[in-house]
C-alpha positions in Angstrom: -66.7 -21.8 10.9 -64.4 -23.5 13.5 -66.4 -22.3 16.2 -69.3 -24.1 14.9 -67.7 -27.7 14.3 -66.4 -27.2 18.1 -69.9 -26.7 19.3 -71.1 -29.5 17.2 -68.2 -31.7 18.5 -69.3 -30.8 22.0 -72.3 -32.2 21.8 -71.5 -35.2 20.4 -69.1 -35.9 23.3 -71.9 -34.8 25.7 -74.3 -37.3 24.1 -71.8 -40.1 24.3 -71.4 -39.7 28.1 -75.1 -39.4 28.8 -75.8 -42.7 26.7 -73.0 -44.2 28.9 -73.7 -43.2 32.3 -77.6 -44.1 31.5 -76.2 -47.4 30.8 -74.5 -47.8 33.5 -77.5 -47.0 35.8 -79.7 -49.5 33.9 -77.2 -52.2 34.9 -76.5 -51.6 38.1 -73.0 -51.0 37.6 -72.6 -47.8 38.9 -69.9 -49.0 41.8 -67.6 -50.0 39.0 -68.2 -46.6 37.0 -67.4 -44.9 40.2 -64.2 -46.3 41.1 -63.0 -46.3 37.5 -63.0 -42.4 37.2 -63.0 -41.1 40.6 -59.2 -41.0 40.9 -58.3 -39.1 38.1 -61.6 -36.8 38.2 -62.5 -35.7 41.4 -65.7 -33.8 40.5 -67.1 -37.7 40.1 -66.8 -38.5 43.8 -69.9 -36.4 45.0 -72.6 -38.3 46.1 -74.6 -40.0 43.5 -78.3 -39.8 43.0 -80.4 -43.0 43.0 -82.2 -43.7 39.4 -83.9 -41.7 38.0 -81.2 -38.6 38.7 -82.5 -35.3 38.2 -81.5 -34.1 34.8 -80.2 -30.5 35.9 -77.3 -32.7 37.6 -76.6 -35.1 35.6 -76.1 -32.6 32.7 -74.3 -30.2 35.2 -72.0 -33.1 35.9 -71.3 -34.0 32.0 -70.6 -30.7 31.4 -68.1 -30.2 34.1 -66.5 -33.3 33.2 -66.4 -32.5 29.6 -64.9 -29.1 30.1 -61.9 -30.5 32.1 -60.9 -32.9 29.4 -61.2 -30.0 26.7 -59.5 -27.5 28.7 -56.5 -30.3 29.3 -56.4 -31.2 25.6 -56.4 -27.7 24.5 -53.5 -26.7 27.1 -51.1 -29.4 25.5 -51.1 -27.9 22.1 -50.9 -24.6 22.7 -47.7 -25.1 25.0 -46.4 -27.2 21.7 -47.1 -24.2 19.5 -45.5 -21.4 21.7 -42.4 -23.7 21.8 -42.1 -24.3 18.1 -43.1 -20.9 17.4 -40.1 -19.5 19.7 -37.7 -17.7 17.2 -34.1 -18.4 16.3 -32.0 -15.3 16.0 -32.1 -14.2 12.4 -28.9 -13.3 10.5 -29.0 -10.4 7.9 -26.8 -12.1 4.7 -26.6 -10.8 1.3 -24.7 -12.5 -1.9 -21.1 -11.9 -2.1 -20.4 -11.4 1.5 -16.8 -12.2 3.0 -16.1 -14.3 5.6 -15.1 -11.2 8.1 -19.0 -9.9 6.8 -20.7 -13.2 7.6 -18.3 -13.6 11.3 -19.4 -10.0 11.8 -23.4 -10.6 10.8 -23.6 -13.7 13.5 -21.9 -11.7 16.4 -18.6 -14.1 15.8 -15.2 -13.8 15.0 -14.1 -15.5 11.3 -12.5 -18.2 13.0 -15.8 -19.8 13.4 -16.4 -19.2 9.8 -13.5 -21.2 9.1 -14.5 -24.1 11.9 -17.9 -24.2 10.5 -16.3 -24.7 6.8 -13.9 -27.2 8.1 -15.4 -30.6 7.1 -16.9 -29.1 4.0 -15.9 -29.4 0.3 -14.6 -25.5 0.7 -10.8 -25.5 0.3 -10.1 -23.2 3.6 -6.5 -22.9 2.7 -7.6 -20.6 0.0 -9.7 -18.6 2.1 -8.9 -15.3 3.3 -11.1 -12.5 5.6 -11.8 -10.7 2.6 -12.6 -13.8 0.2 -16.1 -13.6 -1.0 -18.6 -16.8 -0.1 -21.0 -18.7 -2.4 -24.4 -19.1 -1.1 -24.3 -22.8 -0.5 -21.5 -21.6 2.2 -23.2 -19.1 3.7 -26.2 -21.3 4.2 -23.5 -24.1 5.6 -22.3 -21.6 8.5 -25.7 -20.2 9.1 -26.9 -23.4 9.8 -23.9 -24.7 11.8 -24.5 -22.0 13.9 -27.9 -22.8 14.8 -29.5 -19.7 13.4 -32.2 -18.4 11.1 -30.9 -16.8 7.9 -32.5 -13.8 6.1 -31.5 -12.4 2.7 -30.8 -8.6 2.4 -32.4 -7.6 -0.6 -31.1 -3.8 -0.1 -27.9 -5.0 -0.1 -28.4 -7.8 -2.7 -29.7 -5.9 -5.0 -27.6 -2.7 -3.8 -25.9 -1.0 -7.5 -23.3 1.5 -7.3 -24.7 4.6 -9.6 -22.3 4.6 -12.5 -20.3 7.8 -12.3 -18.2 7.5 -15.4 -17.3 10.3 -18.1 -18.4 9.5 -21.5 -17.5 11.3 -24.8 -20.7 13.9 -25.7 -22.6 13.0 -28.5 -22.0 13.9 -32.2 -21.7 17.9 -32.6 -24.3 20.0 -35.0 -22.2 20.1 -38.2 -23.1 23.9 -38.3 -20.4 24.0 -35.4 -17.9 22.1 -37.2 -14.7 23.8 -38.7 -11.7 22.5 -40.6 -9.1 20.9 -39.4 -5.7 19.6 -40.8 -4.9 16.0 -41.1 -3.5 14.1 -38.5 -1.1 11.2 -41.0 0.6 8.4 -39.4 3.8 7.2 -41.3 3.9 3.0 -41.1 6.2 0.6 -42.9 9.1 -2.3 -42.4 12.1 -1.1 -40.0 14.9 0.5 -41.8 12.9 1.7 -44.9 13.0 5.2 -44.4 10.1 6.5 -42.3 12.0 8.9 -39.6 14.6 10.4 -42.3 11.8 11.1 -44.3 9.7 12.8 -41.8 13.1 14.4 -41.0 13.2 15.9 -44.0 9.8 17.5 -44.1 10.3 19.2 -40.5 13.9 19.9 -41.1 15.2 18.5 -37.9 17.9 15.7 -37.0 15.5 13.2 -35.2 17.2 10.3 -36.9 20.6 11.0 -36.1 19.7 11.3 -32.0 17.7 8.0 -32.2 20.0 4.8 -30.7 20.6 2.8 -33.7 18.9 4.5 -35.8 15.5 3.0 -34.9 12.4 4.8 -33.6 12.0 3.5 -30.1 8.6 5.3 -29.4 5.8 7.4 -30.7 6.9 10.8 -31.8 4.0 13.3 -32.9 5.1 16.2 -34.9 3.2 19.4 -36.4 4.8 20.1 -39.6 3.9 23.3 -41.7 4.4 23.0 -45.7 5.6 25.5 -47.8 2.0 26.2 -49.2 0.7 27.2 -45.4 -0.8 23.9 -44.7 -0.2 21.7 -41.9 -0.2 18.1 -41.2 0.4 16.6 -37.8 2.5 13.3 -38.5 2.6 10.3 -36.1 6.0 8.5 -36.7 5.3 4.8 -35.5 8.4 2.5 -34.9 8.6 -0.5 -37.6 10.1 -2.7 -35.3 8.0 -5.9 -34.9 8.0 -5.3 -30.6 5.8 -1.9 -31.5 2.9 -3.7 -33.0 0.4 -2.9 -30.4 2.0 0.8 -31.0 1.4 0.8 -34.6 -1.9 -0.2 -34.2 -2.4 2.3 -31.5 -1.4 5.3 -34.2 -3.5 3.8 -36.8 -6.4 4.2 -34.3 -6.1 8.2 -34.1 -5.1 8.9 -37.4 -7.0 10.0 -40.7 -4.3 9.0 -43.3 -1.7 6.6 -43.5 1.8 7.1 -45.4 3.0 3.6 -46.2 6.6 3.5 -46.8 8.0 0.9 -48.9 11.4 0.5 -49.7 11.4 0.0 -53.3 15.0 -2.2 -53.4 13.4 -4.4 -50.4 9.9 -4.6 -51.7 6.9 -5.7 -49.2 8.3 -7.2 -45.6 6.9 -8.6 -42.9 5.7 -5.4 -40.9 4.7 -3.9 -44.4 2.0 -6.5 -44.0 1.2 -5.8 -40.7 0.9 -2.0 -41.2 -1.6 -2.5 -44.1 -4.0 -4.6 -41.8 -3.6 -2.0 -39.2 -4.6 0.8 -41.6 -7.5 -1.7 -42.9 -9.0 -2.5 -39.4 -9.4 1.6 -38.7 -10.5 1.9 -42.0 -8.3 4.5 -42.8 -7.1 5.7 -46.4 -3.6 4.4 -47.6 -1.1 7.0 -49.7 2.0 4.8 -50.8 5.4 6.3 -50.5 8.2 4.0 -52.6 11.4 5.5 -50.8 14.8 5.1 -52.0 14.1 5.3 -55.8 17.1 6.8 -56.3 19.4 3.5 -55.4 20.5 1.7 -58.3 18.4 -1.7 -57.5 15.4 0.2 -57.0 12.2 -1.5 -58.9 9.3 0.9 -58.1 6.9 -1.3 -60.2 7.8 -4.6 -58.3 6.7 -2.9 -55.1 3.4 -2.1 -56.6 2.9 -5.6 -57.8 3.5 -7.2 -54.6 1.2 -5.1 -53.1 -1.6 -6.1 -55.1 -1.7 -9.5 -53.1 -2.5 -7.4 -50.3 -5.4 -5.7 -51.7 -3.7 -2.4 -52.2 -4.2 -1.2 -55.5 -2.5 1.8 -57.2 -3.9 4.0 -59.6 -1.7 2.8 -62.6 -3.6 -0.5 -62.0 -6.8 0.9 -61.7 -7.1 1.6 -57.9 -7.6 4.6 -55.7 -4.4 4.6 -54.0 -1.7 7.1 -54.7 1.8 6.2 -55.4 4.6 8.5 -54.9 8.4 7.5 -55.4 10.4 9.6 -53.2 13.6 9.6 -51.8 14.2 10.3 -47.9 17.9 10.6 -48.4 18.0 13.3 -51.3 14.5 14.6 -50.6 13.5 14.3 -54.3 9.8 14.5 -54.7 8.8 14.8 -51.1 6.5 18.0 -51.5 4.6 15.8 -54.0 4.2 13.0 -51.5 2.8 16.2 -48.7 0.4 17.3 -52.0 -0.8 13.8 -52.1 -1.7 13.9 -48.8 -3.4 17.4 -48.4 -5.6 16.3 -51.9 -6.5 13.4 -50.0 -7.4 15.3 -46.8 -9.6 17.7 -48.7 -11.5 14.9 -50.5 -12.0 13.4 -46.5 -13.5 17.1 -45.4 -11.9 16.6 -42.3 -14.0 18.9 -39.6 -14.0 19.0 -35.5 -15.6 20.9 -33.2 -13.1 23.3 -31.2 -15.9 24.3 -28.6 -16.8 22.8 -25.2 -15.0 19.8 -22.9 -11.8 18.6 -24.5 -11.6 15.1 -26.3 -8.2 13.0 -27.3 -6.3 10.4 -27.3 -2.7 9.8 -25.3 -0.3 9.0 -27.5 2.8 8.1 -25.1 3.2 8.6 -21.4 6.5 9.2 -19.6 7.9 10.4 -16.6 10.0 13.4 -16.3 12.5 14.0 -13.2 11.8 17.5 -13.1 8.1 17.6 -14.4 6.8 14.3 -13.2 4.2 12.0 -15.4 4.2 14.0 -19.1 1.7 12.5 -21.9 1.9 13.5 -25.7 -1.5 13.9 -26.7 -3.4 14.7 -29.9 -6.8 16.7 -29.3 -9.6 15.2 -31.3 -12.2 17.9 -30.0 -12.5 20.9 -28.1 -9.7 23.3 -27.1 -7.4 22.5 -24.2 -5.9 25.5 -21.9 -4.2 25.6 -19.0 -6.1 24.8 -15.9 -8.5 22.2 -17.5 -8.9 19.0 -15.6 -8.5 15.9 -17.4 -9.4 12.1 -17.1 -7.6 9.3 -18.4 -8.1 6.1 -17.8 -7.7 5.8 -14.0 -5.5 9.2 -14.0 -6.4 12.3 -13.7 -5.1 16.0 -14.4 -5.0 19.5 -14.0 -3.4 21.1 -16.5 -0.3 23.2 -15.4 2.1 23.2 -18.7 1.6 22.6 -22.3 4.4 22.3 -24.8 4.5 21.3 -28.5 6.9 19.4 -30.3 9.7 21.7 -30.0 9.6 22.0 -26.1 7.9 25.5 -26.3 4.9 26.4 -24.1 1.9 27.0 -25.4 -1.3 28.1 -24.3 -3.9 26.7 -26.4 -4.1 23.3 -28.1 -6.8 23.3 -31.0 -8.0 19.3 -32.4 -5.4 17.5 -34.7 -2.9 19.5 -32.6 0.2 17.3 -30.9 0.7 18.8 -27.4 2.7 17.7 -24.5 0.7 18.1 -20.8 2.1 18.4 -17.4 0.1 18.1 -14.4 -1.0 14.1 -14.4 -1.2 12.7 -10.8 -0.2 9.7 -11.9 1.1 8.2 -15.1 -1.8 7.4 -17.9 -1.3 4.4 -20.2 -0.6 5.2 -23.8 -3.7 5.1 -25.9 -5.9 5.9 -23.1 -9.0 8.0 -24.0 -8.5 11.6 -22.7 -12.0 13.6 -21.2 -12.2 17.1 -19.7 -14.5 17.2 -16.6 -15.8 19.9 -14.8 -13.9 19.9 -11.4 -11.2 18.2 -9.5 -14.2 16.3 -7.6 -15.8 14.8 -10.7 -12.4 13.8 -11.9 -12.0 11.7 -8.8 -15.1 10.5 -8.7 -14.9 9.2 -12.5 -11.4 7.9 -11.3 -12.9 6.0 -8.1 -15.4 4.4 -10.5 -13.3 3.0 -12.9 -11.3 1.7 -10.2 -14.5 0.3 -8.6 -15.6 -1.6 -12.1 -11.9 -3.2 -12.2 -12.0 -4.2 -8.9 -15.6 -6.0 -9.4 -14.4 -7.7 -12.8 -11.3 -8.9 -10.8 -13.9 -10.2 -8.0 -16.0 -11.6 -10.8 -12.8 -13.4 -12.0 -11.7 -14.4 -8.3 -14.6 -15.9 -7.4 -14.7 -17.8 -10.8 -11.1 -19.4 -10.1 -12.7 -19.9 -6.5 -15.3 -22.2 -7.5 -12.8 -24.0 -9.8 -10.8 -24.6 -7.3 -13.9 -25.7 -4.6 -14.7 -28.2 -7.3 -11.4 -29.8 -7.9 -11.2 -29.8 -4.0 -14.8 -31.4 -3.8 -13.6 -34.0 -6.2 -10.6 -34.8 -4.2 -12.1 -34.9 -1.5 -14.9 -37.5 -2.7 -12.0 -39.4 -4.9 -10.0 -39.8 -1.3 -13.5 -41.2 0.5 -13.9 -43.6 -2.1 -10.3 -44.5 -1.5 -11.0 -45.5 2.1 -14.4 -46.1 2.0 -14.6 -49.5 3.4 -11.6 -49.1 6.0 -11.9 -48.5 9.0 -11.0 -45.7 11.1 -7.5 -47.1 12.4 -6.8 -48.7 9.2 -7.2 -45.0 7.4 -5.3 -43.0 9.8 -2.1 -45.5 9.3 -2.4 -45.5 5.3 -2.6 -41.5 5.6 0.3 -41.9 7.7 2.0 -44.0 5.6 1.3 -41.8 2.5 2.4 -38.7 4.4 5.7 -40.6 5.2 6.3 -41.3 1.6 6.3 -37.7 0.6 9.9 -35.9 0.1 10.7 -32.5 1.1 13.3 -30.5 -0.9 16.4 -30.4 0.7 18.6 -27.2 0.4 20.7 -28.4 -2.8 17.7 -29.4 -4.6 15.6 -26.6 -3.8 18.4 -24.2 -5.1 18.8 -26.2 -8.3 15.1 -26.1 -8.6 15.1 -22.0 -8.6 17.6 -22.0 -10.9 15.1 -22.9 -13.2 13.4 -20.0 -13.2 14.1 -16.2 -14.3 12.3 -13.3 -12.3 13.0 -10.3 -14.1 12.0 -6.2 -13.5 11.3 -4.5 -16.6 11.7 -0.6 -16.9 11.4 1.5 -20.0 11.5 5.3 -20.5 8.0 5.4 -21.5 4.8 3.6 -21.3 4.9 2.3 -24.9 8.2 0.7 -24.8 7.7 -1.2 -21.8 4.6 -2.2 -23.3 6.1 -3.6 -26.6 8.8 -5.1 -24.0 5.7 -7.2 -22.5 4.6 -8.2 -26.1 7.6 -9.9 -26.4 7.5 -11.4 -23.0 4.2 -12.4 -24.0 5.5 -14.7 -26.7 7.9 -16.7 -24.4 7.3 -20.3 -25.2 9.9 -22.2 -23.3 8.6 -22.5 -19.9 9.5 -26.3 -19.9 13.1 -25.2 -20.2 13.0 -22.6 -17.9 10.6 -20.4 -16.4 10.4 -16.7 -17.1 8.3 -14.5 -14.2 8.0 -11.1 -14.5 7.6 -9.6 -11.0 7.7 -6.2 -11.6 7.6 -3.1 -14.7 7.2 0.4 -14.7 8.4 3.8 -16.3 11.3 5.3 -15.2 14.9 5.3 -14.1 15.7 2.6 -11.4 15.1 2.8 -8.1 16.3 1.1 -4.6 12.8 -0.6 -4.8 13.8 -2.2 -7.8 16.8 -3.5 -6.3 15.3 -4.6 -3.2 12.5 -6.5 -4.9 15.1 -8.3 -7.3 17.1 -9.1 -4.3 14.2 -10.4 -2.9 13.0 -12.7 -5.6 17.1 -13.5 -6.9 15.9 -11.6 -10.3 17.3 -9.7 -12.9 16.8 -5.7 -14.1 16.3 -5.1 -17.7 16.4 -1.3 -18.2 15.3 0.3 -21.9 16.5 3.6 -22.3 16.6 4.4 -18.5 19.6 5.6 -16.1 20.6 4.2 -13.1 22.6 5.9 -11.2 25.9 5.5 -9.2 25.0 4.8 -5.7 22.1 2.3 -7.2 24.7 0.6 -9.2 26.5 0.1 -6.2 23.9 -1.1 -3.9 23.1 -3.6 -6.7 26.6 -4.8 -6.5 26.8 -5.4 -2.7 23.4 -7.4 -3.2 24.5 -9.6 -6.1 21.8 -8.0 -8.4 22.2 -7.8 -12.2 21.0 -4.3 -14.2 20.9 -4.6 -17.6 21.0 -1.3 -19.5 19.8 -1.0 -23.4 19.3 1.4 -25.9 18.2 -0.8 -28.6 15.4 -3.5 -28.4 17.2 -5.9 -30.2 20.1 -6.1 -27.9 17.8 -6.4 -24.8 15.9 -9.1 -26.3 19.4 -10.8 -26.9 20.5 -10.6 -23.4 17.5 -11.8 -22.2 17.6 -14.7 -24.4 21.4 -15.6 -22.8 20.0 -14.8 -19.4 17.4 -17.5 -20.0 20.2 -19.7 -21.8 22.6 -19.7 -18.7 19.8 -21.1 -16.6 19.6 -24.0 -18.7 21.4 -27.2 -17.4 24.7 -27.3 -19.7 24.6 -30.4 -22.5 26.8 -33.0 -22.4 28.7 -33.9 -26.0 30.9 -36.9 -26.8 33.7 -36.1 -28.8 35.3 -39.4 -29.8 39.3 -40.1 -29.3 39.7 -43.1 -30.7 38.1 -46.6 -31.8 39.2 -49.9 -31.8 38.0 -53.4 -33.2 37.8 -56.7 -31.2 39.6 -59.3 -33.2 40.1 -62.0 -30.0 38.8 -63.2 -26.7 40.8 -64.5 -23.8 40.9 -64.4 -20.4 43.7 -64.0 -17.5 43.7 -65.0 -14.0 43.8 -62.6 -11.4 44.2 -64.5 -8.1 41.3 -66.6 -8.0 39.3 -65.3 -10.7 39.5 -65.3 -14.4 39.1 -62.0 -15.9 37.6 -61.5 -19.6 40.5 -59.6 -22.1 39.4 -58.8 -25.4 42.2 -58.1 -28.1 41.7 -55.1 -30.0 43.6 -53.2 -33.0 43.2 -49.6 -33.0 41.5 -48.5 -36.1 41.2 -44.6 -35.9 42.9 -42.3 -33.4 44.4 -43.5 -29.9 42.7 -45.1 -26.9 43.6 -43.4 -23.3 42.8 -45.0 -20.5 41.5 -42.4 -18.1 39.1 -41.7 -21.0 35.6 -42.7 -21.1 34.8 -45.9 -23.4 31.8 -47.6 -24.8 31.1 -50.9 -26.4 29.2 -51.1 -29.3 27.6 -54.2 -30.9 25.6 -54.0 -34.3 25.2 -50.4 -33.9 24.0 -50.5 -30.3 25.8 -49.2 -27.5 25.7 -52.1 -24.7 28.3 -50.3 -22.2 29.6 -47.8 -21.0 32.2 -47.0 -18.6 36.2 -47.0 -17.5 38.7 -49.4 -18.5 40.4 -51.9 -15.5 43.7 -52.6 -17.2 45.0 -51.3 -21.0 48.1 -53.5 -22.2 50.6 -53.8 -25.3 52.0 -57.4 -25.2 52.5 -57.4 -21.2 53.3 -54.3 -20.7 50.7 -51.6 -19.0 50.2 -48.7 -21.0 48.1 -45.5 -21.1 47.9 -45.1 -24.8 47.7 -47.1 -27.6 47.9 -45.4 -31.1 46.6 -46.1 -34.5 47.5 -49.5 -35.7 49.2 -50.8 -32.6 47.0 -54.3 -30.8 46.3 -54.3 -27.5 44.2 -56.0 -24.7 41.7 -54.6 -22.6 39.3 -55.4 -19.6 36.4 -53.7 -18.5 34.7 -52.5 -15.2 32.2 -54.7 -15.6 32.6 -58.2 -15.2 29.2 -59.7 -16.8 30.1 -58.0 -20.0 30.8 -60.7 -22.7 32.6 -59.8 -25.8 32.2 -60.8 -29.4 34.6 -60.7 -32.1 33.3 -57.9 -34.1 32.5 -55.5 -31.6 33.8 -51.9 -31.6 35.2 -50.3 -28.4 35.3 -46.5 -29.0 37.3 -44.3 -26.4 35.6 -40.7 -25.9 35.5 -37.6 -23.6 32.8 -35.6 -22.3 32.4 -31.9 -22.6 29.9 -29.7 -21.5 28.1 -27.2 -23.7 25.9 -24.3 -22.4 22.2 -25.0 -23.9 20.6 -22.3 -25.9 16.8 -21.7 -24.9 14.4 -22.7 -27.9 12.3 -19.3 -27.4 12.3 -17.6 -30.6 10.8 -13.8 -30.0 10.2 -13.2 -34.0 13.1 -11.6 -35.1 
């Protein structure tokens, strides 16, 4: 089609030229025509024939001229087309690429990327070599580099294959076998939970616990005289261990709620009820301390009605058993009630296949390394099994029961200590068995990758928020200096920078004294978690900032001391040790190490340390009080000094103390006296009932009859933090 249009256009051009030539020939203007076209087009300089010209010659000349014009017109656009289609260097980019990736893709260093973004809305100070870039920033850098952008679909859409380990589908009911129940004992602090369990298993756990308080979860298998077995989880009743109690309820089948008959329902009792309801676990009520004279079991049952805990006596389905953990009365009835409830639940599990379980507690042992206490929920755990829990894995080297005795196998509902972990898993993590060590590494790597991706997304959100803040500040600054010339703008910015004051060393020390960096070390993971939960309740940052710079499980090490020295922090140890060498090193470096066995004491110590960081409060203590009865003036040199004639009403006036002038209940002056006289004698003390004259160190103050002069002294009192951890 295009070729036909071109031929038609050429014919029209030829026809036009022919008509022009014919017209010129008829008018006898051939000479002018020759003069106008001979210079640029030499072909027309040939000898012209008189009219009539031969048609073939005329056509040949016209075609030659037309071919020359068409050729020149076609050459010009072809050159421009070649120049326009000259390709730029393409740079392959993808979403989420870092500064270093972009520089490498362009064949340049990271400094080029920073320079390209220098005058943009990007906060250059927050960008690192591994910082991910937004799509807008990538386009901006490519544009300034004069390159062409090409999105890489492969990298943009590349999704890493999920290699996580998950629980198996539910087993065939035909493969399930009966198992004994896992029972959690819950209740308020000091209501006798551990003493009750101690009577059941006939050991002295309660006597070994510091302060009589359970500090972490204990898992024990108890054999009853009837031959039945029950796995008990003894969870702490302290308020700080709320999360640990919640975790205990999630792996248990039955909750024994212990309530003291003399105290009744308390705060942790209500929390325990809520945890059991959240986990949808049935409750057996144990009303303890019924041997006391002030015991009132019926009162306990009535109080529990307010929390939807209805006992059988009141038409509910919850068994209530009055017991005495101290004397052991009625404990077998409690065990039988628990077994009866377990039979109604028809508890079963699959003892075959890969192991599934839950970490109850984890800690580091000096001789054995990372150790976990776990409850097996499915499968049979054996020596050599490869386990994964969270972002840690283990090849089981040794297993032991609650008494420390080595065992070869652990079945469902059985508590077991596991040795062989590469690093310490967190309490509450899900335990899954995998087929090999290589598979375990794949699972851990995948979980770490997932965590890294989540953090990257969070970092991207933070960076984007900072970018928007920086952009808004940038536009506000531009609006501020929008109508100002560059010289004046530079001068104004100089004045603003000059007005900024930098902290002197003394001021910096005062500011840093309002910050308390702490390092927390605990014996087990659950204890550390509980302490961190307490720290999370800190709400007095306006008084003193509490910074958690490190936490971990195990004894205090030299690295902890070095870290505390760097940040001027305090090390708190809970049920851990610090060797003599460590303590001597800390003393030389000025690092405080505070070791505690009971969490109450640790929190109280932390509150005291925070209070010591607060500025001291000034208190005014009155020494004496006088009323002004007359006003007169005395001449000292060439000046007249106003003097107040006073009578001491209370206490005494001491010249070296501080004074304040009160008028109509308002303090109008504070300062010192320049003179204090009795008659004409200078004195330092005026007692009750005596008259005196006094003058102030402020000349502009006018006395009035009826004003009150108060003598007082200032005493500094150590302020106390307003933080209340809730117990």
